[in-house]
MIGU-404830 format. One record per residue: residue number from 0; residue in one letter; y, x, z of N, C-alpha, C in turn. Coordinates in nm, 4 decimals, decimal comma, padded with zeros to 6 digits. Layout:
residues N
num  residu  n.py  n.px  n.pz  ca.py  ca.px  ca.pz  c.py  c.px  c.pz
NUM  a  Y  X  Z  Y  X  Z  Y  X  Z
...
end
This chain:
residues 194
num  residu  n.py  n.px  n.pz  ca.py  ca.px  ca.pz  c.py  c.px  c.pz
0  m  -05,4758  00,6414  -01,1480  -05,3316  00,6196  -01,1671  -05,2532  00,6265  -01,0366
1  a  -05,3143  00,5659  -00,9266  -05,2622  00,5595  -00,7982  -05,2530  00,7004  -00,7469
2  k  -05,3551  00,7832  -00,7761  -05,3575  00,9260  -00,7211  -05,2508  01,0026  -00,7872
3  k  -05,2222  00,9734  -00,9209  -05,1227  01,0475  -00,9845  -04,9844  01,0162  -00,9368
4  r  -04,9635  00,8925  -00,8940  -04,8288  00,8494  -00,8398  -04,8118  00,9163  -00,7054
5  q  -04,9126  00,9240  -00,6224  -04,8980  00,9762  -00,4869  -04,8768  01,1292  -00,5004
6  t  -04,9265  01,1995  -00,5885  -04,9012  01,3400  -00,6006  -04,7628  01,3667  -00,6631
7  t  -04,7181  01,2833  -00,7526  -04,5808  01,3050  -00,8076  -04,4782  01,2662  -00,7035
8  q  -04,5063  01,1689  -00,6227  -04,4043  01,1406  -00,5172  -04,4069  01,2541  -00,4086
9  g  -04,5161  01,3023  -00,3791  -04,5247  01,4154  -00,2817  -04,4514  01,5377  -00,3367
10  a  -04,4726  01,5598  -00,4627  -04,4023  01,6915  -00,5285  -04,2516  01,6588  -00,5219
11  q  -04,2031  01,5422  -00,5471  -04,0584  01,5120  -00,5441  -04,0030  01,5304  -00,4060
12  a  -04,0816  01,4767  -00,3123  -04,0348  01,4905  -00,1729  -04,0150  01,6363  -00,1330
13  t  -04,1145  01,7223  -00,1640  -04,1008  01,8570  -00,1318  -03,9801  01,9343  -00,1998
14  q  -03,9581  01,8846  -00,3247  -03,8525  01,9477  -00,3967  -03,7126  01,9089  -00,3436
15  a  -03,7091  01,7806  -00,2881  -03,5900  01,7314  -00,2426  -03,5503  01,7918  -00,0976
16  q  -03,6537  01,8418  -00,0302  -03,6310  01,9031  00,1036  -03,5964  02,0463  00,0908
17  k  -03,6212  02,1116  -00,0155  -03,5852  02,2469  -00,0349  -03,4330  02,2693  -00,0511
18  p  -03,3701  02,3574  00,0215  -03,2234  02,3797  00,0019  -03,2002  02,4483  -00,1381
19  l  -03,0832  02,4263  -00,1948  -03,0471  02,4898  -00,3127  -03,0270  02,6346  -00,3026
20  v  -02,9557  02,6711  -00,1898  -02,9366  02,8110  -00,1513  -02,9956  02,8387  -00,0215
21  e  -03,0624  02,9589  -00,0193  -03,1326  03,0044  00,1067  -03,0252  03,0786  00,1862
22  i  -02,9941  03,0396  00,3075  -02,8942  03,1187  00,3907  -02,9784  03,1494  00,5234
23  s  -02,9674  03,2702  00,5752  -03,0332  03,3052  00,6917  -02,9688  03,2230  00,8129
24  e  -03,0428  03,2246  00,9147  -03,0033  03,1416  01,0352  -02,8779  03,2070  01,0995
25  d  -02,8855  03,3492  01,1020  -02,7656  03,4210  01,1570  -02,6415  03,3885  01,0782
26  e  -02,6475  03,3954  00,9524  -02,5349  03,3584  00,8598  -02,4918  03,2169  00,8873
27  q  -02,5823  03,1237  00,8990  -02,5404  02,9852  00,9275  -02,4604  02,9757  01,0636
28  w  -02,5050  03,0394  01,1651  -02,4329  03,0402  01,2932  -02,2939  03,1084  01,2702
29  r  -02,2912  03,2118  01,2071  -02,1549  03,2832  01,1762  -02,0572  03,1857  01,1080
30  l  -02,1070  03,1191  01,0117  -02,0219  03,0195  00,9401  -01,9721  02,9065  01,0297
31  i  -02,0680  02,8563  01,1108  -02,0319  02,7482  01,2060  -01,9280  02,7942  01,3056
32  e  -01,9464  02,9168  01,3592  -01,8465  02,9749  01,4617  -01,7088  02,9944  01,3942
33  q  -01,7132  03,0543  01,2722  -01,5853  03,0738  01,2020  -01,5092  02,9459  01,1754
34  t  -01,5723  02,8481  01,1274  -01,5031  02,7253  01,0956  -01,4657  02,6420  01,2150
35  g  -01,5298  02,6590  01,3297  -01,5014  02,5818  01,4548  -01,5449  02,4403  01,4573
36  v  -01,6485  02,4080  01,3682  -01,6955  02,2783  01,3569  -01,7479  02,2219  01,4908
37  l  -01,8277  02,3054  01,5561  -01,8913  02,2625  01,6896  -01,7785  02,2291  01,7847
38  r  -01,6709  02,3172  01,7921  -01,5646  02,2934  01,8958  -01,4939  02,1597  01,8640
39  k  -01,4713  02,1306  01,7381  -01,4021  02,0048  01,7038  -01,4947  01,8897  01,7348
40  i  -01,6249  01,8937  01,7267  -01,7123  01,7879  01,7522  -01,7186  01,7723  01,9020
41  s  -01,7337  01,8803  01,9754  -01,7478  01,8645  02,1217  -01,6152  01,8309  02,1963
42  d  -01,5020  01,8625  02,1334  -01,3709  01,8153  02,1862  -01,3542  01,6717  02,1750
43  t  -01,4056  01,6070  02,0682  -01,3782  01,4732  02,0387  -01,4859  01,3879  02,1254
44  r  -01,5893  01,4428  02,1727  -01,6865  01,3753  02,2530  -01,6489  01,3786  02,4094
45  k  -01,5713  01,4811  02,4509  -01,5515  01,4952  02,5896  -01,4488  01,3908  02,6360
46  p  -01,4718  01,3235  02,7438  -01,3659  01,2265  02,7964  -01,2517  01,3034  02,8648
47  e  -01,1441  01,2419  02,8610  -01,0213  01,3078  02,9173  -01,0389  01,3180  03,0653
48  k  -01,0115  01,4443  03,1162  -01,0291  01,4777  03,2583  -00,8984  01,5100  03,3164
49  t  -00,8808  01,4962  03,4397  -00,7571  01,5361  03,5184  -00,7849  01,6703  03,5719
50  a  -00,6892  01,7130  03,6567  -00,6958  01,8508  03,7143  -00,8182  01,8629  03,8058
51  d  -00,8596  01,7575  03,8688  -00,9695  01,7644  03,9619  -01,0975  01,7227  03,8984
52  n  -01,1153  01,7317  03,7677  -01,2301  01,6941  03,6877  -01,2815  01,5498  03,7221
53  v  -01,1807  01,4645  03,7372  -01,2178  01,3229  03,7707  -01,1640  01,2345  03,6512
54  e  -01,2361  01,1525  03,6053  -01,1922  01,0683  03,5003  -01,0782  00,9705  03,5493
55  p  -00,9758  00,9567  03,4686  -00,8589  00,8594  03,5127  -00,9179  00,7186  03,5141
56  l  -00,8660  00,6461  03,6157  -00,9029  00,5032  03,6239  -00,8383  00,4208  03,5189
57  s  -00,9002  00,3150  03,4865  -00,8313  00,2106  03,3956  -00,7292  00,1365  03,4749
58  l  -00,6415  00,0723  03,4023  -00,5410  -00,0038  03,4667  -00,5918  -00,1159  03,5534
59  a  -00,7046  -00,1765  03,5167  -00,7679  -00,2807  03,5928  -00,8104  -00,2323  03,7337
60  d  -00,8783  -00,1071  03,7249  -00,9181  -00,0486  03,8471  -00,7923  -00,0129  03,9388
61  e  -00,6970  00,0420  03,8872  -00,5755  00,0796  03,9617  -00,5160  -00,0432  04,0235
62  i  -00,5109  -00,1571  03,9465  -00,4579  -00,2790  04,0017  -00,5529  -00,3299  04,1199
63  f  -00,6717  -00,3273  04,0976  -00,7662  -00,3623  04,2041  -00,7485  -00,2766  04,3297
64  n  -00,7392  -00,1495  04,3126  -00,7169  -00,0576  04,4240  -00,5909  -00,0945  04,5038
65  a  -00,4762  -00,1272  04,4278  -00,3578  -00,1614  04,4961  -00,3736  -00,2972  04,5685
66  v  -00,4414  -00,3929  04,5020  -00,4508  -00,5239  04,5667  -00,5342  -00,5141  04,6909
67  v  -00,6259  -00,4165  04,7017  -00,7052  -00,3928  04,8209  -00,6148  -00,3571  04,9439
68  f  -00,5027  -00,2931  04,9116  -00,3992  -00,2626  05,0211  -00,2958  -00,3679  05,0337
69  i  -00,2572  -00,4344  04,9122  -00,1519  -00,5275  04,9271  -00,1789  -00,6551  05,0178
70  i  -00,3005  -00,7016  04,9888  -00,3371  -00,8204  05,0730  -00,3314  -00,7967  05,2239
71  p  -00,4030  -00,7020  05,2748  -00,3876  -00,6876  05,4214  -00,2561  -00,6397  05,4698
72  l  -00,1783  -00,5715  05,3904  -00,0418  -00,5358  05,4325  00,0445  -00,6531  05,4306
73  t  00,0287  -00,7462  05,3429  00,1031  -00,8716  05,3409  00,0791  -00,9583  05,4629
74  f  -00,0548  -00,9645  05,4965  -00,0806  -01,0366  05,6246  -00,0281  -00,9680  05,7388
75  f  -00,0361  -00,8378  05,7520  00,0213  -00,7550  05,8578  00,1694  -00,7782  05,8727
76  l  00,2443  -00,7843  05,7556  00,3813  -00,8158  05,7606  00,4178  -00,9504  05,8176
77  i  00,3336  -01,0560  05,7698  00,3579  -01,1914  05,8239  00,3346  -01,1958  05,9739
78  m  00,2170  -01,1280  06,0146  00,1812  -01,1295  06,1616  00,2899  -01,0552  06,2377
79  m  00,3502  -00,9475  06,1872  00,4456  -00,8778  06,2636  00,5806  -00,9622  06,2721
80  d  00,6087  -01,0302  06,1693  00,7253  -01,1197  06,1633  00,7026  -01,2294  06,2737
81  i  00,5865  -01,2954  06,2760  00,5577  -01,3981  06,3667  00,5661  -01,3440  06,5086
82  l  00,5098  -01,2240  06,5331  00,4975  -01,1646  06,6707  00,6425  -01,1344  06,7221
83  i  00,7282  -01,0776  06,6324  00,8500  -01,0340  06,6802  00,9419  -01,1667  06,7134
84  h  00,9147  -01,2649  06,6333  00,9875  -01,3934  06,6701  00,9273  -01,4464  06,8121
85  q  00,8090  -01,4440  06,8296  00,7473  -01,4848  06,9579  00,7986  -01,4032  07,0712
86  q  00,8137  -01,2644  07,0492  00,8588  -01,1778  07,1536  00,9980  -01,2229  07,2039
87  y  01,0817  -01,2732  07,1179  01,2224  -01,3106  07,1567  01,2278  -01,4660  07,1729
88  a  01,1184  -01,5414  07,1941  01,1108  -01,6804  07,2234  01,1697  -01,7657  07,1045
89  r  01,1475  -01,7198  06,9877  01,1885  -01,8039  06,8649  01,0579  -01,8554  06,8000
90  q  01,0855  -01,9610  06,7345  00,9678  -02,0155  06,6490  01,0114  -02,0078  06,5035
91  p  00,9456  -01,9123  06,4270  00,9812  -01,9089  06,2868  00,9305  -02,0266  06,2063
92  t  01,0043  -02,0732  06,1216  00,9597  -02,1893  06,0328  00,8786  -02,1365  05,9206
93  a  00,8098  -02,2204  05,8556  00,7293  -02,1808  05,7328  00,8222  -02,1381  05,6285
94  g  00,9346  -02,2039  05,6270  01,0381  -02,1716  05,5235  01,0973  -02,0291  05,5412
95  e  01,1252  -01,9973  05,6623  01,1701  -01,8574  05,6959  01,0734  -01,7509  05,6556
96  i  00,9479  -01,7758  05,6982  00,8400  -01,6804  05,6688  00,8177  -01,6712  05,5219
97  a  00,8195  -01,7828  05,4475  00,7908  -01,7826  05,3022  00,9187  -01,7087  05,2350
98  g  01,0437  -01,7335  05,2787  01,1562  -01,6645  05,2253  01,1478  -01,5136  05,2473
99  r  01,1064  -01,4689  05,3662  01,0920  -01,3293  05,3844  00,9831  -01,2735  05,2982
100  l  00,8813  -01,3474  05,2850  00,7584  -01,2938  05,1982  00,7985  -01,2899  05,0526
101  l  00,8838  -01,3838  05,0076  00,9209  -01,3691  04,8699  01,0116  -01,2555  04,8429
102  t  01,0870  -01,2184  04,9365  01,1780  -01,1046  04,9123  01,1086  -00,9717  04,9286
103  n  01,0085  -00,9628  05,0241  00,9481  -00,8363  05,0587  00,8134  -00,8141  04,9779
104  f  00,7508  -00,9165  04,9282  00,6230  -00,9045  04,8592  00,6354  -00,8215  04,7242
105  p  00,7270  -00,8567  04,6449  00,7377  -00,7661  04,5171  00,7612  -00,6311  04,5438
106  i  00,8502  -00,5971  04,6340  00,8861  -00,4589  04,6664  00,7676  -00,3844  04,7220
107  l  00,6984  -00,4499  04,8120  00,5834  -00,3911  04,8794  00,4736  -00,3749  04,7803
108  s  00,4597  -00,4680  04,6797  00,3443  -00,4447  04,5833  00,3762  -00,3330  04,4805
109  i  00,4961  -00,3134  04,4363  00,5342  -00,2139  04,3484  00,5158  -00,0669  04,4219
110  f  00,5711  -00,0671  04,5397  00,5476  00,0492  04,6260  00,4087  00,0931  04,6497
111  v  00,3215  -00,0077  04,6859  00,1744  00,0245  04,7103  00,1038  00,0559  04,5731
112  f  00,1415  -00,0053  04,4680  00,0734  00,0277  04,3409  00,0963  00,1701  04,3047
113  y  00,2163  00,2190  04,3078  00,2549  00,3491  04,2588  00,2135  00,4625  04,3585
114  t  00,2240  00,4249  04,4812  00,1763  00,5300  04,5808  00,0169  00,5350  04,5825
115  t  -00,0463  00,4270  04,5571  -00,1871  00,4324  04,5529  -00,2332  00,5069  04,4194
116  r  -00,1664  00,4832  04,3199  -00,1986  00,5497  04,1918  -00,1900  00,7039  04,1947
117  h  -00,0791  00,7513  04,2696  -00,0539  00,8933  04,2744  -00,0821  00,9529  04,4069
118  k  -00,1741  00,8885  04,4866  -00,2064  00,9368  04,6132  -00,2487  01,0854  04,6227
119  a  -00,3224  01,1325  04,5301  -00,3727  01,2666  04,5299  -00,2627  01,3772  04,5066
120  n  -00,1506  01,3310  04,4444  -00,0414  01,4224  04,4057  00,0173  01,4752  04,5366
121  p  00,0350  01,6096  04,5482  00,0909  01,6704  04,6585  00,2395  01,6205  04,6947
122  r  00,3128  01,5905  04,5848  00,4478  01,5454  04,6045  00,4475  01,4044  04,6618
123  t  00,3595  01,3219  04,6280  00,3450  01,1905  04,6914  00,3067  01,2069  04,8341
124  q  00,2164  01,3014  04,8727  00,1814  01,3163  05,0073  00,3049  01,3621  05,0874
125  v  00,3837  01,4476  05,0308  00,4930  01,4969  05,1046  00,6069  01,3855  05,1232
126  a  00,6141  01,3083  05,0140  00,7112  01,1869  05,0341  00,6627  01,0898  05,1380
127  l  00,5328  01,0619  05,1373  00,4842  00,9647  05,2424  00,4895  01,0357  05,3777
128  f  00,4726  01,1591  05,3903  00,4975  01,2304  05,5219  00,6467  01,2147  05,5724
129  v  00,7343  01,2309  05,4853  00,8745  01,2278  05,5170  00,9154  01,0869  05,5485
130  l  00,8631  00,9886  05,4716  00,8863  00,8487  05,4878  00,8335  00,8039  05,6387
131  s  00,7048  00,8520  05,6631  00,6579  00,8284  05,7972  00,7449  00,8732  05,9028
132  l  00,7928  01,0021  05,8920  00,8726  01,0581  05,9834  01,0143  00,9851  06,0033
133  g  01,0577  00,9235  05,8948  01,1801  00,8481  05,9034  01,1640  00,7134  05,9614
134  v  01,0513  00,6381  05,9207  01,0301  00,5002  05,9548  00,9761  00,4804  06,0960
135  g  00,8838  00,5645  06,1317  00,8283  00,5605  06,2742  00,9382  00,5718  06,3791
136  p  01,0083  00,6776  06,3866  01,1096  00,6967  06,4919  01,2179  00,5892  06,4893
137  r  01,2518  00,5469  06,3670  01,3557  00,4337  06,3527  01,3007  00,3052  06,4069
138  m  01,1851  00,2695  06,3942  01,1236  00,1534  06,4493  01,1269  00,1635  06,6031
139  i  01,0773  00,2771  06,6495  01,0648  00,2993  06,7940  01,2112  00,2915  06,8573
140  w  01,3038  00,3569  06,7960  01,4385  00,3532  06,8443  01,4932  00,2031  06,8508
141  l  01,4656  00,1233  06,7432  01,5157  -00,0054  06,7319  01,4443  -00,0982  06,8502
142  i  01,3217  -00,0767  06,8762  01,2575  -00,1463  06,9710  01,3161  -00,1189  07,1154
143  n  01,3508  00,0062  07,1314  01,4204  00,0520  07,2686  01,5682  00,0198  07,2745
144  r  01,6319  00,0363  07,1653  01,7837  00,0252  07,1860  01,8592  -00,0765  07,0847
145  g  01,7739  -00,1415  06,9934  01,8416  -00,2283  06,8990  01,8523  -00,3684  06,9488
146  s  01,9408  -00,4386  06,8950  01,9653  -00,5798  06,9334  01,8441  -00,6596  06,8792
147  w  01,8364  -00,7766  06,9361  01,7164  -00,8581  06,9101  01,7269  -00,9148  06,7624
148  l  01,8433  -00,9370  06,7119  01,8586  -00,9788  06,5762  01,8257  -00,8687  06,4745
149  v  01,8589  -00,7565  06,5014  01,8226  -00,6341  06,4097  01,6738  -00,6115  06,4211
150  n  01,6241  -00,6271  06,5338  01,4788  -00,6041  06,5590  01,3999  -00,7063  06,4766
151  m  01,4371  -00,8454  06,4778  01,3688  -00,9408  06,4091  01,3838  -00,9223  06,2531
152  r  01,4936  -00,8608  06,2085  01,5074  -00,8456  06,0684  01,4390  -00,7154  06,0102
153  q  01,4311  -00,6088  06,0877  01,3897  -00,4813  06,0364  01,2500  -00,4388  06,0847
154  c  01,2146  -00,4751  06,2158  01,0912  -00,4071  06,2738  00,9633  -00,4579  06,1915
155  p  00,9445  -00,5735  06,1458  00,8210  -00,5981  06,0614  00,8082  -00,5192  05,9446
156  q  00,9161  -00,4977  05,8706  00,9095  -00,4090  05,7467  00,8676  -00,2674  05,7865
157  f  00,9436  -00,2174  05,8910  00,9177  -00,0744  05,9336  00,7763  -00,0520  05,9916
158  a  00,7329  -00,1523  06,0541  00,5931  -00,1453  06,1070  00,4943  -00,1404  05,9917
159  t  00,5114  -00,2276  05,8850  00,4205  -00,2254  05,7758  00,4294  -00,1031  05,6939
160  i  00,5544  -00,0460  05,6765  00,5588  00,0706  05,5940  00,5045  00,1895  05,6759
161  w  00,5269  00,1959  05,7961  00,4660  00,3012  05,8823  00,3185  00,3045  05,8897
162  l  00,2590  00,1934  05,9029  00,1151  00,1742  05,8957  00,0649  00,2196  05,7617
163  y  00,1264  00,1766  05,6583  00,0785  00,2049  05,5217  00,0885  00,3593  05,5007
164  t  00,1994  00,4224  05,5326  00,2110  00,5668  05,5178  00,1035  00,6402  05,5927
165  v  00,0753  00,6031  05,7107  -00,0217  00,6776  05,7826  -00,1643  00,6618  05,7302
166  v  -00,1969  00,5415  05,6773  -00,3166  00,5190  05,6222  -00,3292  00,5936  05,4893
167  q  -00,2264  00,6049  05,4070  -00,2414  00,6677  05,2803  -00,2280  00,8254  05,2873
168  l  -00,1761  00,8817  05,3919  -00,1686  01,0254  05,3958  -00,3035  01,0806  05,4279
169  n  -00,3258  01,2100  05,3891  -00,4481  01,2804  05,4164  -00,4502  01,2913  05,5662
170  l  -00,5791  01,3129  05,6152  -00,5901  01,3125  05,7589  -00,5043  01,4203  05,8389
171  s  -00,4961  01,5327  05,7798  -00,4166  01,6431  05,8525  -00,2715  01,6052  05,8595
172  w  -00,2226  01,5492  05,7383  -00,0790  01,5113  05,7358  -00,0518  01,3886  05,8251
173  a  -00,1464  01,3028  05,8410  -00,1267  01,1822  05,9205  -00,1258  01,2214  06,0709
174  l  -00,2178  01,3142  06,1038  -00,2167  01,3555  06,2502  -00,0868  01,4399  06,2784
175  l  -00,0444  01,5184  06,1867  00,0803  01,5929  06,2085  00,1948  01,4929  06,2306
176  t  00,2201  01,3946  06,1374  00,3287  01,3120  06,1587  00,3203  01,2317  06,2802
177  l  00,1948  01,1845  06,3190  00,1874  01,1110  06,4522  00,2113  01,2001  06,5691
178  g  00,1732  01,3396  06,5554  00,2018  01,4277  06,6650  00,3539  01,4550  06,6734
179  i  00,4217  01,4668  06,5726  00,5683  01,4918  06,5648  00,6414  01,3686  06,6227
180  i  00,5990  01,2503  06,5843  00,6615  01,1348  06,6320  00,6268  01,1153  06,7846
181  g  00,5014  01,1462  06,8143  00,4697  01,1302  06,9611  00,5535  01,2238  07,0495
182  a  00,5738  01,3492  06,9965  00,6520  01,4460  07,0643  00,7974  01,4065  07,0742
183  w  00,8482  01,3403  06,9689  00,9807  01,2880  06,9793  00,9953  01,1757  07,0747
184  v  00,9014  01,0923  07,0804  00,9074  00,9820  07,1768  00,9016  01,0306  07,3263
185  w  00,8092  01,1352  07,3451  00,8040  01,1969  07,4850  00,9377  01,2670  07,5181
186  f  00,9897  01,3432  07,4194  01,1175  01,4246  07,4462  01,2407  01,3253  07,4700
187  t  01,2429  01,2147  07,3985  01,3598  01,1331  07,4101  01,3466  01,0274  07,5230
188  g  01,2162  01,0124  07,5698  01,2009  00,9114  07,6863  01,1843  00,7698  07,6276
189  m  01,1613  00,7586  07,5021  01,1408  00,6198  07,4475  01,0074  00,5715  07,4910
190  k  00,9814  00,4345  07,4709  00,8593  00,3852  07,4969  00,8277  00,2766  07,3985
191  l  00,7076  00,2502  07,3765  00,6585  00,1513  07,2805  00,6290  00,0090  07,3407
192  v  00,6208  00,0039  07,4766  00,5872  -00,1154  07,5504  00,7221  -00,1607  07,6104
193  l  00,7717  -00,2744  07,5933  00,8923  -00,3326  07,6575  00,8629  -00,3680  07,8009
end
């Protein structure tokens, strides 16, 4: 009896495995290519890629990348504010520094977040290049010819923005902007040391 069950189960298994219609392998591939089934499946499995074949970062990664720049730049801004006050024999109070920080921090954070997010974009590189060419000479001119009150209000922000633009620029663009500003400083007779 047990042998009979095994043979009937084996016969049913072989009958279930046989296809109802026999199609050659070439014909199967032709049908697959005509219907585009494989392309639809492979398109759904591919992750979204950008122009450089790099997967886009998640929002959390973009925020982390921005915070990596925001924290040191904020400390640099505070340090420049303290140093410029010390240069003119003034003692900034904690309230003055906190007030400056509260007005500058949100703008700096938004600026850093979006420029870090789009750093690879050539338009962003050009914008950072132009910004560096505007901010660097303005700060140098203020140090040489500006009044002490204007220097204390504007130079810390200009120094922070100039540092950030040079850091974010590609190396060739950064060297070019520093070379142009250096040539301008030499040509106009400006100096960085008082």
